[in-house]
N, C-alpha and C positions, 0 to 999 in steps of 0.2 A: 447574354442570357444567363441568368443565374440557374443553379440546379434546382429543379422543382422536386419537392418531396411530396409524393401523393399522400393524401390524407389517410389512405388505407394501410399505410405502413404501420404495423404494430411492433412496438419494442417489447420484447418478452418481459413480463412483469417479474419473472424470477430473478432478473438482473437487478442488483442494487443500483441506485442512481449514482451518477458521477459525483454528486455532492457527498453522498454517504461514503463512497469509496475514498474521496479526498479527505474527509474528516478522519476516516480510519487510518489513512496513510500518515496524516499529520500526527495523530495520536501515537502511532508506532514510532515515528521519528522522535517524538518527545520521550517515549519510553526508552528507546535505544540510547538517546543522548544522556538520559539520567542514569541508565545502567552503566554507560561508559564512564560517567563521572562519579559513580558510587564508590569505586575503589574496592568493591567486594567481589569482583569477578576474578576467577583464575585466569592464567595467561591464555589458555585455550578458549575460554569463553570471551575474553576480551578480543581475541582474534575473530571470533564469530561475529561479535558486535561490529567490528571493523569491516567485515564482509557484508553485513546486512545494511549498514548505514547508507552506502552508495546506492544500494538497490531500493531502499525506502525513499531516498532522495529522488531517484529517477522516476519512481512511481508517482511521487507527489508532484513532480514537475509535469509529467505526462497528464495527470488528472487536473492540473491547474489550467491546462489549455482550454480555451472557450468551447472548442468543438472536439469531441472524441468519438470516433466511429464506434458503432455498437460492437462490431467484431473485435475491435481493439479493447473495448471496455470489458468484454468477456475475458480476454487474455489478462488484462490488468487485474481483474477481480480474482482470477486464479492465482496470479503471482502474489497478490496481497494476502490471500488466505494462507498461502504457503509461508510467507514471511511471518504472518500473525502467529502461526503455530510455533515457529522458532523463537519469536519474541516472548510468547507466553511461557515457553519452557525455560527460557533464560530468566524471566522475571520470577519464576517459581524457585529458582536457585538462590535468589538474593534476599528473600523474605527475612 
């Protein structure tokens, strides 16, 4: 017997979809990779990029799974926005 999901289960609309999150995570990976390759970062920032890359990678692989629980999605979404802030501040230093 498979798991039956009742039709009444509402996924909160405030949550971005898994696809949106995945797109965001991939974009962040691109940003981090190009930051790392830019050669414009101070040693401290390079270290930060090195810390963020594995986190962005694991978020991307989590979000690439065909099924992600809603509770897990909420957590991933929070992690993603936290990472996004750091990536944005790094990017602003490199302009």
